[in-house]
C-alpha positions in Angstrom: -21.1 -1.3 23.2 -22.9 -0.1 20.1 -21.4 1.3 16.9 -22.2 4.9 17.9 -20.1 4.8 21.1 -17.1 3.2 18.9 -17.4 6.0 16.4 -17.3 8.7 18.9 -14.3 6.9 20.6 -12.5 6.7 17.3 -13.4 10.3 16.4 -11.7 11.6 19.7 -8.5 9.6 18.7 -8.4 10.9 15.2 -9.3 14.5 16.2 -6.6 14.3 19.0 -9.1 15.5 21.7 -13.0 15.8 22.9 -13.3 19.5 21.7 -12.3 18.9 17.9 -14.1 15.5 17.9 -17.5 17.3 19.4 -17.1 19.6 16.5 -16.6 17.0 14.1 -19.5 15.2 15.5 -21.8 18.0 15.6 -22.2 17.3 19.5 -21.6 19.1 22.5 -18.4 18.4 24.6 -19.9 17.3 27.5 -22.0 14.4 25.5 -18.9 13.3 23.9 -17.1 13.1 27.2 -19.9 11.2 28.8 -20.0 8.7 25.9 -16.4 8.1 26.2 -16.5 7.7 30.1 -19.6 5.3 29.6 -17.7 3.2 27.1 -14.8 3.0 29.5 -17.0 1.7 32.3 -18.9 -0.8 30.1 -15.5 -2.3 29.3 -14.1 -1.8 32.7 -10.9 -0.5 31.3 -9.3 3.2 30.9 -9.2 4.0 27.1 -7.3 7.1 27.6 -4.5 8.2 29.8 -5.5 11.8 30.9 -2.9 14.5 31.5 -4.5 17.9 32.1 -6.3 18.4 29.0 -4.3 16.0 26.9 -5.7 12.6 26.0 -3.3 9.6 25.3 -4.5 6.3 24.2 -3.9 3.7 26.7 -2.4 0.1 25.7 -6.2 -1.0 26.0 -7.5 1.9 24.0 -4.9 1.2 21.1 -6.2 -2.5 21.2 -9.8 -1.2 20.9 -9.2 1.0 18.1 -8.1 -1.8 16.1 -11.1 -3.5 16.5 -13.2 -0.2 16.4 -12.0 0.5 13.0 -12.6 -3.0 11.5 -16.3 -3.0 13.0 -17.0 0.4 11.9 -15.8 -0.1 8.4 -17.5 -3.5 8.0 -20.7 -1.7 9.2 -20.2 0.6 6.2 -19.6 -2.1 3.9 -22.7 -3.7 4.9 -24.8 -0.5 4.5 -23.1 -0.1 1.0 -24.0 -3.8 0.0 -27.8 -3.6 1.2 -28.6 -0.2 -0.1 -26.5 0.1 -3.3 -24.9 -2.4 -5.4 -23.4 0.4 -8.0 -19.8 1.4 -7.3 -19.8 4.9 -5.9 -18.3 7.2 -3.6 -14.4 7.5 -2.5 -12.1 4.6 -3.8 -8.9 5.0 -1.7 -6.4 3.2 -3.6 -2.7 2.5 -2.9 0.1 1.6 -5.1 3.9 1.5 -5.4 5.2 4.1 -7.6 6.4 2.3 -10.5 3.1 0.6 -10.9 1.2 4.0 -10.4 3.2 5.4 -13.1 3.2 2.7 -15.8 0.7 0.2 -15.1 -2.3 2.0 -13.5 -3.0 5.1 -15.7 -4.7 3.4 -18.6 -7.0 0.9 -16.4 -7.8 3.9 -13.9 -9.0 6.0 -16.9 -11.3 3.2 -18.1 -12.5 2.5 -14.1 -13.2 6.2 -13.9 -15.0 6.4 -17.2 -17.2 3.4 -16.6 -18.0 4.5 -12.9 -18.5 8.3 -13.0 -19.8 8.2 -9.4 -16.5 7.0 -8.2 -13.8 9.5 -7.1 -10.1 8.3 -6.6 -7.7 8.9 -4.1 -4.4 7.6 -4.8 -1.5 7.2 -2.6 2.0 5.8 -3.1 4.5 3.8 -0.9 6.4 1.0 -0.3 4.6 -2.7 0.1 4.9 -2.7 4.2 3.5 1.0 4.6 0.7 0.4 2.0 -0.4 -3.1 3.6 -0.5 -1.4 7.0 -2.9 1.2 5.9 -5.1 -1.7 4.1 -4.9 -3.5 7.2 -6.0 -0.6 9.3 -9.0 0.4 7.0 -7.1 3.7 5.7 -7.0 2.3 2.2 -9.7 0.4 0.3 -7.0 -1.7 -1.6 -3.4 -1.6 -2.5 -1.3 -2.9 -5.6 1.9 -4.2 -3.8 4.6 -6.7 -4.5 5.0 -9.8 -2.8 5.8 -11.2 -0.3 2.7 -10.0 1.6 1.4 -11.5 4.7 -1.6 -14.1 4.0 -3.8 -13.4 7.5 -5.3 -10.1 7.1 -5.6 -9.8 3.2 -7.4 -11.2 0.3 -5.2 -11.1 -2.9 -5.5 -11.0 -6.5 -2.5 -11.7 -8.8 -2.2 -8.9 -11.3 1.2 -8.9 -12.8 4.6 -10.5 -12.7 7.1 -8.0 -13.1 10.8 -8.6 -14.3 13.4 -7.1 -12.3 16.7 -6.0 -13.9 20.0 -4.1 -12.8 20.8 -1.0 -14.3 24.0 0.6 -14.7 25.7 3.3 -16.9 26.1 2.1 -20.4 30.0 1.2 -20.2 29.2 -0.8 -17.2 30.9 -4.5 -17.5 28.3 -7.4 -17.6 26.6 -7.9 -14.1 25.7 -11.6 -13.6 27.0 -12.0 -10.0 27.3 -9.6 -7.0 30.8 -9.0 -7.3 30.5 -8.0 -11.0 29.0 -4.8 -9.5 32.6 -3.8 -8.2 31.3 -2.2 -5.0 29.4 0.4 -6.8 27.1 2.3 -4.6 23.3 1.4 -4.7 20.5 3.7 -5.9 17.3 2.8 -4.1 14.3 4.0 -2.4 13.8 4.0 1.4 14.1 0.9 3.5 10.8 -0.9 3.1 11.0 -1.1 -0.7 10.5 -4.8 -2.0 13.1 -4.4 -4.8 15.5 -2.7 -2.8 15.2 -5.7 -0.2 15.7 -8.2 -3.0 18.8 -6.6 -4.2 20.3 -6.3 -0.6 19.4 -9.9 0.0 21.2 -11.0 -3.2 24.3 -9.1 -2.2 24.0 -10.4 1.3 24.0 -14.0 0.3 27.4 -13.4 -1.3 29.1 -11.1 1.1 29.6 -8.6 -1.6 27.1 -5.9 -0.7 28.2 -2.2 -1.2 28.5 -0.3 1.9 26.8 2.8 0.4 23.2 3.2 -0.3 21.9 6.4 -2.0 18.3 6.9 -1.1 16.4 8.5 -3.7 12.4 9.4 -4.2 11.8 8.5 -7.6 12.5 6.0 -10.6 13.5 8.9 -12.7 16.1 10.2 -10.4 17.3 6.5 -10.1 17.4 6.1 -13.7 19.2 9.4 -14.2 21.9 8.8 -11.7 22.6 5.3 -13.1 23.0 7.1 -16.6 25.6 9.5 -14.7 27.3 6.5 -13.4 26.5 7.3 -9.6 25.8 3.6 -9.1 23.4 0.7 -9.8 19.9 -0.2 -9.1 17.5 -2.7 -9.4 14.1 -1.8 -11.1 11.1 -3.2 -12.9 12.0 -3.5 -16.7 8.8 -1.7 -17.4 10.0 1.4 -15.8 12.5 1.9 -18.6 9.5 2.6 -21.0 8.9 6.1 -19.4 12.6 7.2 -19.4 13.8 8.7 -22.8 17.3 8.1 -22.1 17.3 4.3 -21.6 19.7 3.8 -24.4 22.3 5.3 -22.1 21.9 2.6 -19.6 23.2 -1.0 -19.7 20.4 -3.6 -18.5 21.6 -6.8 -16.6 19.3 -9.9 -16.3 19.0 -11.5 -13.0 18.4 -15.2 -12.0 14.6 -16.1 -11.6 14.6 -16.1 -7.8 15.1 -12.5 -7.6 14.3 -11.2 -11.2 10.8 -12.1 -11.2 8.3 -10.1 -9.0 4.7 -11.1 -8.4 2.5 -8.1 -7.9 -0.9 -8.4 -6.5 -3.9 -6.2 -5.4 -4.6 -6.6 -1.6 -7.7 -5.9 0.5 -9.0 -6.6 3.9 -10.7 -10.0 4.3 -14.5 -9.6 4.6 -17.4 -8.4 2.4 -16.4 -7.2 -1.2 -17.7 -3.7 -2.0 -19.0 -2.8 -5.3 -16.2 -0.2 -6.3 -13.4 -2.6 -5.2 -15.3 -5.4 -7.1 -15.3 -3.1 -10.3 -11.9 -2.3 -9.7 -10.5 -6.0 -9.9 -12.3 -6.7 -12.9 -11.0 -3.3 -14.9 -7.4 -4.3 -13.6 -7.6 -7.7 -14.5 -9.1 -6.9 -17.7 -5.8 -4.8 -18.7 -3.3 -6.9 -17.0 -0.7 -8.3 -19.2 -1.9 -11.9 -18.4 -5.1 -12.7 -16.7 -4.5 -15.1 -13.7 -7.3 -17.4 -13.3 -9.1 -16.7 -10.2 -9.7 -19.9 -7.8 -13.0 -20.6 -6.8 -14.6 -17.4 -8.2 -14.1 -13.7 -7.5 -15.7 -13.8 -4.1 -12.9 -16.5 -3.0 -9.9 -15.0 -4.8 -10.5 -11.4 -4.3 
């Protein structure tokens, strides 16, 4: 089993069929078909379930795809490390929306100024979705909130966010879940780590609101809180970007839910020059510079 076979196999999966994969690989269709069948024969398993002209990935194919992603990405990292130690190429970075809008603009401007041969592709999402993309090799790194599974990732601590409850300006103090008075919760979709913290806090007391209004941006959440539509849990830093913050009441939380460590994650393995440089720049711009245990290569 060599890397070219794995690349052809992955291309067929990504393209959704042999014909498109052959076009992308600049090969004749029969060659792609033959290589896939040879790989199946070598492994002794059926990688695709064939239904007419359709190819559906088999359970064994899904398992092999995960290994193929890791092996091909590792091979590319090895080529990059051997041939060029200078940051260059596409940097695929993931981030939570709050971090992308408030924390990242200045350091990423600095990063791209220092390394003009790097181009940035930024993708926002919640911690579970971004972690899955890093694990699957579809992102080089992501800035996410803890908790994050230890096994597949290397982590670099970046920020320790303060989380606060926001409500309309005239809302009474909120110190306990019951103080929210059953108001609707304004939140991102399920999977947002901050939403989960708020739901856990309410659930422990049995006071959780029976209505969650899902929104797609912090500015929408803040605006609706001003209007009295509900309450929300947000990083205090996002209030810096909201011109009507004076129309909100801000309520502190106990430390167990009011502090949210934010980390950069990447898959375990060799550290590429562009990700190494990214870590250095982010730490230089972080509010507090956490110490790296055992040096960068072990902590990054």
